[in-house]
N, C-alpha and C positions, 0 to 999 in steps of 0.2 A: 241566604240573603246577606249581602255585604252591609257594612255599616252605613254607607250613604243611602242605600235603598231603605234600610230600616228607619233611618232618620226621616226620610221623605214620606214614608208610608204610615208613620205613626204620629203625625202632627196632632198636637193638643193645644187648643186655645186656653191659656191659663188666665184666670181673672182674680186670683188671690196671690198677692205678692208680699214678700218679707221686706223689712226696712233696709236690708243690706244694699249698699250702693253698687252700681255696675262699674267694674274696673275700666279705666280709660283705654287701656290697651285692647280689651275685649270689644269695647264700643268702636274703636278704630277699625278693627277687623270686620265688624258688622257693616259699617259705612263703606268700607272698601269693597265688600262683596256687592253692595248696591251700585257703587260707582263703576265697577268693572262688568256689570251685567250688560247683555246685548241691547242695542238701541237702533231703531229704524233709521236708515241712512247714516248711521253713526252720528246722529244729530245730538245725542246726549241731552235731550230737551227735558231734563228733570233736575231739580235741586231738592235737597233735604234740609229740614230745620230740626235740630236736636234741641228738645225742650227738657231742661232739668229743674228749673225753678218751680218750687211747690205751688206758688200762687198761680203761675201760668198753667200748670197741669190741672189744677183745680178748676180753672176757668174753662179749659178745653173739655174737661169732664162734663161741665154744665152745658156747654154749647153742643156737645155730642148727644144731648138728650138725657143726661143723667147716667153716666157710666163711671162709677166710683173707682174702678180699677185703673183708669187713666190717672187719677189723682194719687193712687197708692203706688203704682209702679215708679221707680226712681227715674226712668227715662221714657220719654215719648218722642218718637221720630215721625215727623210729617213729611210725606212725599208730595212734592208739588210739580205740576207742569210748569215748564219754564221756557216759553217762547221768546222771552226777552233775551235769553242767552243765544238762541239761534238767530234772532234779529241782529244782534251784535256781530255774529259770524257772517251773516249775509252782507251787512254793511261793510265789513272789513274787505269783502270781495268787490265792493263798489256797486252793490245792488240794494234793492229795497225788498224786505220780506213781505210776501202776500199770503203765505200759507196759513197764518193765524186767522184769516178770514174764512177758512173752510172747516167743515165738520171733520174732515179727514185728520187734521192735525190734532184735534181734541181726542179722536179715537186712537191715533198713534201714540200720543202722550200717555193715555190711559193704559194701553197695552204695555208700554214700556214700564209704567209705574207698577203694574202687576208683576212683571218679570223681576224688577228690582226689589219689590217687597218680598217676593218669594225667596230671592237670594239672601236678603238680609235676615229673614226669619230662619232660614236654614243655617246661616252663619252663627246666629245667636244660639240656636239649640245645639249646634255642634260644640259650643263652648259651655254647655250645661246651663244655659239661661232659658228663661221661659218668655213666651211672647203671646200676644193676641193682636190680630189685625183689626183696624177700626175704620169703617166707612162713615161713621156718624159725624165726622168732622165736616161733612158736606151738608149737615142739617141746617146750619146757620152760617153759610159760607162768607157772607159779608163781615160778620163779626170775627170769624177765623182769620180772614185776610188782614183785618185791622190789627188783631192781636199779634200776628206774626210779622207785621210790617211788610207784607208781600207787595211788590211793585206791580205796575201794569204788565200784562202779558204773562202773568203767573197765576196759578190756581191750586188750592189745596185739594188733592185727589183722594188721599188715604193716609193712614198712619198706623203705627204699631207701638204697643207697650213693650218695654223690655225690662226684665228684672229677674230676681231669684224667686222661684215659686215658694209660696208659704204652704200650699197644699197641692197635691197632684190633681190633674184633671182627667176624667175618663175619656176614652176614645169614642167619639160620637159616631153613630152609624151613618152610612152613606147609601144613596141609591145604588142598586146593583150595577155591575159592569154593563149589562145590556141596555141600560138607560143612559150610558155615557159613551160607550164605544159603538160606532156604527161602521160596518164594513161595506165599502163601495157606495152605498146609498143610505140616507137617513131613514130610520125605522121609527116612525111616530107611534105605531101600535105598541112597540116594545116599551116606550117611555110611559104611555098611559097604563099599560098593564102592570108596570112596576110600582105605581103609586100606592095602591091600597095596602100592600104588604109593608111598604116603607113607612106609611103612616103609623101602622101598628108597631113597627120596630122603634120609631121615635117615641111613641107613647110609653113603651116598655123602658126605653132609655131614661126618660124623665122620672119614671117611678123608681128605677134602680138608683138614681142619684138624689132621690128625695125631693123632686120637684113636681108635686102634684098639680101645679098650675101649668106645667109644660103642655103645649098643644101639639097636634100632629103637624107634619110638614106642610100639608096642603092648607090647613087652617092658618098656620103662621104666614104662609105666602099670601093667602086671601086677605089677611089683616093689613098687609103692607102694599101688595101689588095690585089691589083693586082701586088704588088711588095714586095720585102723584105724591109720593111720600116725602120727597125733599123738593118742594115747589120753588125754592129760591135759587136752585143751581143754574138754570138757564139764564136768568137775569144777571146773576153775579158773573157768569162767564162773559156775557156781553159787556158788562161794565168794566171787566178787566181787559177787554180788547179782542176777545175771541168772538168774532162776528158770526161764524158758522153759516155762511151763505150757501 
């Protein structure tokens, strides 16, 4: 296995960070990896906000539902959908953007954000830094928008902590390949069959890392996915101009 495959297949989400600052040259390489990542129609409808100020990171940690690693990591990067950028491009061609009125643009921006986030995480880890992706910034989207000064037609999709690990993180188990890879046609039976053993694997993982409160995969999903866990997202998107007709 070469170094790139090793890096990609051994991702660890680190939640314990040292006080050591992140070098600006390393951070620039991380941002460049995101900027150069592929984008639907080459629209480049993302922007990132780099947050270093301790007070702002502490506030983001609170808004994300109490995630102290956001406050401890020296850098937090927010990836935002930016249909204002594409609207300016459309206007430069003498037309008026309508795509932000569709659900498709929200989906396209979200996909591109995931691609960019993956690239930036890989770039950070390739330089010996630690990361953890964060979706909790959508828990209170209106407050996040105000904190970051995001204009209309933008929306905070996800973020990531970047820093030097204070402690190593174990490799978390994943569902088996047969619950991820489907050849020719989707196999729902394979997915359902994989869940009981994976639930037990997750319980063993939590015991091994000293987390007796850790729940099985299915129980964790049931806690969140049996309800609208971030109910303010749709309204905040509409307020920002994403009408999703």
